C-alpha positions, -999 to +999 in steps of 0.1 A: +000+001+000+012+038-009+020+053+021+003+085+022+026+118+013+032+142+042+012+180+043+044+192+052+063+172+022+053+196-006+068+180-032+055+141-023+020+161-013+017+175-046+026+141-064-003+123-047-024+155-056-016+136-096-021+163-121-037+194-118-065+206-129-069+226-166-081+266-163-103+258-180-118+231-162-113+249-137-130+277-150-160+259-160-157+240-123-163+271-109-194+285-133-213+254-124-208+263-086-229+296-092-253+284-114-257+259-089-264+282-061-282+305-082-307+273-089-310+263-054-315+299-040-348+296-071-361+271-061-359+280-019-380+310-029-405+295-048-419+271-012-450+276+002-454+280+037-464+252+047-456+226+075-435+202+055-413+232+043-384+226+068-382+194+056-381+205+022-351+229+025-329+200+036-339+179+006-331+203-019-299+216+004-289+182+003-293+176-033-278+203-041-244+197-020-242+159-039-243+180-070-223+208-068-193+184-050-176+172-082-169+206-084-159+213-056-134+189-061-123+199-093-117+235-076-102+225-039-078+203-065-068+233-083-061+257-050-046+225-035-020+231-063-013+264-064-010+266-025+015+237-029+029+248-060+038+280-039+055+262-013+076+240-037+092+273-050+103+289-015+129+254-019+153+275-034+152+297-013+157+275+016+181+254+001+203+286+000+195+292+033+210+257+040+242+262+023+249+296+041+239+277+075+265+256+060+290+272+051+291+288+080+296+264+102+325+249+080+341+283+085+338+276+116+354+252+122+380+260+099+396+289+115+389+265+148+413+246+136+437+270+119+438+294+149+462+263+159+489+272+131+517+304+137+505+319+108+468+322+117+471+366+112+459+355+079+422+338+081+407+381+095+401+404+064+428+418+043+457+401+035+491+416+024+517+404-002+541+390+029+515+370+039+502+351+009+544+348+000+544+330+036+515+308+026+525+300-011+557+294+001+541+259+022+526+249-009+532+238-046+539+269-060+517+267-088+486+258-062+474+284-035+444+271-011+430+303+005+393+287+008+373+290+043+395+321+057+374+350+057+389+369+031+369+400+027+401+414-003+423+406-021+457+428-025+451+450-057+486+433-074+476+399-064+480+390-100+513+404-107+524+386-078+521+351-086+512+348-126+532+309-120+493+301-105+475+270-122+459+263-095+441+291-072+406+286-041+393+316-028+362+295-016+341+302+008+358+341+013+338+375+022+350+385-016+326+412-027+352+420-056+384+408-070+413+426-078+421+436-116+453+424-114+438+386-114+439+383-152+478+387-155+473+346-141+479+332-172+494+299-162+459+293-139+439+265-152+415+262-120+395+291-102+373+285-074+349+318-060+321+298-051+299+309-016+314+345-018+297+380-019+306+385-052+282+402-077+302+405-107+329+400-125+359+423-132+365+418-174+397+412-167+386+375-157+385+369-197+423+371-201+425+338-181+429+321-216+442+294-198+413+286-179+398+250-182+377+249-146+358+275-132+332+280-102+314+310-089+288+291-073+266+309-040+277+340-053+251+377-063+260+378-100+237+389-122+250+388-150+286+373-164+306+397-182+309+393-223+351+393-213+346+359-201+347+345-237+378+353-239+380+323-214+378+300-250+400+266-234+368+261-206+350+228-201+336+239-167+316+261-153+291+262-122+276+294-120+248+274-100+227+300-071+231+331-084+212+361-101+215+355-133+185+369-153+202+359-189+231+347-203+252+365-236+239+360-271+277+349-282+276+321-250+278+289-273+302+307-301+325+314-262+334+278-251+333+249-276+353+231-254+327+233-234+319+199-216+302+204-179+278+236-175+256+239-146+230+274-139+207+263-116+191+279-090+187+317-109+162+336-125+168+327-168+138+327-183+159+312-216+189+301-237+203+315-269+201+298-292+237+303-298+239+269-267+233+249-297+273+254-308+283+235-272+292+206-290+312+189-263+288+196-240+282+165-221+261+180-187+235+205-185+218+221-154+186+238-154+164+227-124+152+262-105+150+288-128+121+308-149+125+289-183+097+294-202+106+276-234+142+260-247+156+269-287+153+240-314+191+242-313+191+220-285+190+193-306+219+203-316+242+188-285+248+158-296+276+148-267+251+154-244+242+128-214+227+145-192+203+169-189+186+182-165+152+214-166+132+209-134+112+234-109+110+257-131+072+257-127+047+269-142+064+294-162+076+263-186+045+251-192+051+251-238+058+226-259+097+207-255+119+211-284+113+182-313+147+179-318+156+169-280+154+136-295+182+139-320+200+137-280+213+104-291+243+100-262+214+115-230+208+090-206+192+112-179+166+142-185+148+154-153+114+173-160+104+169-131+080+195-111+070+216-140+036+221-161+046+199-191+015+188-206+029+169-234+063+153-247+072+157-285+069+121-302+113+121-308+115+113-275+109+074-282+138+082-302+165+090-270+173+050-275+202+052-245+177+073-220+187+055-189+166+074-164+141+096-171+119+123-144+085+140-152+066+135-116+040+166-114+035+174-145-004+174-159+007+155-185-022+144-221+009+127-241+017+103-226-016+094-205-016+089-172-017+057-168+005+047-189+034+074-177+023+058-138+025+023-150+069+023-151+094+046-179+099+018-199+061+019-207+064+053-214+092+050-233+074+025-257+047+042-256+066+074-270+086+049-294+054+037-311+046+071-318+077+081-322+082+057-355+047+055-369+041+092-375+045+108-408+053+139-416+042+165-444+054+198-452+029+229-442+034+240-483+017+208-486-011+211-461-018+252-471-017+241-505-041+214-508-054+207-475-089+192-494-065+165-514-044+159-483-064+143-467-074+118-494-038+111-502-036+091-475-071+080-469-071+093-437-093+115-417-082+144-383-078+133-349-109+142-337-144+120-346-165+137-367-142+165-383-127+152-419-094+163-420-097+190-449-118+208-423-097+202-401-066+218-412-080+241-432-085+256-400-050+254-391-029+287-393-005+289-423+019+316-415+055+308-405+061+283-430+100+281-428+096+260-401+063+242-391+054+209-400+020+187-394+028+153-379-007+129-384-002+096-363-014+068-376-026+053-346-050+083-341-060+084-378-090+060-392-091+053-429-118+073-450 
């Protein structure tokens, strides 16, 4: 027996609620409730004064409540979804606070441990070059770890003094800005700036032409500088837990070596089409954003293995691009906690998919019984749709819809409506990229 979800766990409770009612169904239910209430009032007003009036009133009210019950259920379910989706939206903020608390604990632990060191004076606030040189002398000349030391500022000439650095860890500090001299670290390959207080990165960061790994997660960045495109050898970029609202239209053109891109927990609404140029990208994490749609160029990411689009909420209610089926090496796809109603049939072409998460979406295609059965059943269902579909160009459809209805000897997907009539009612504008898919399993011989 399935364990009941606790209301204290909004995600589990949302999943237990099932699909969110369609807004049109909710509106109809609300209108029906008003109609039933009005009808009851009319009936009560028409009752004559008699000894049996009280009994008749009770009977009418009972009948009205029974009639209202299914409509009240629809409205209540919709309201519950709104409440718990709102709670789920707070997960990002709660996660951020948890991360901050964890970092605070880690910092306190680091301070306790390092207070035992003779050079504990390096821990607080501003540090000077002599301290840095002493610290660097303990470590490899090519590596400097200054993590968790509550550093607030770096010397302005920092980059000029340590040009041989290959790895620099400044994570878990209190840095609000970086000196422009950071661009002088021409040999730097790894730069860790996570969990600071940076609201911007200096343009000079684009001079780090050998940089391969950049971690700026857990800061307050509202944008990534255009100059970052100068870091053309970048293989891994983690900019999660920031305030990014957009990324550069040139993003995909600048990072041809990028394999891991993490942009989760930001405020992104769109991705530029240029992301399709990231031919080596293996991991793309966009969960906890406000993504409204994805470019069709997403299908050009032929090396992609993991794609996380979860928790973009009601903003992500549109169709996924059909090109998602071109991601032939995709093994993990997370679409959970969105408002996706239809999966593109091309999902059935993802033969290497091992993990597919679609929970908490008001899916119509595939139907709920298929979704709840198993991932294998879902993929098989989508595969059948994909393999039994036939594509007609819009030019062909718009030129002769009646001939189209005869070409395959088929009717429209809707009973009682001819294909010619159905097609003639469709818009034939924007012919550059639109096509009409007709599914054999839905169409009936004329």
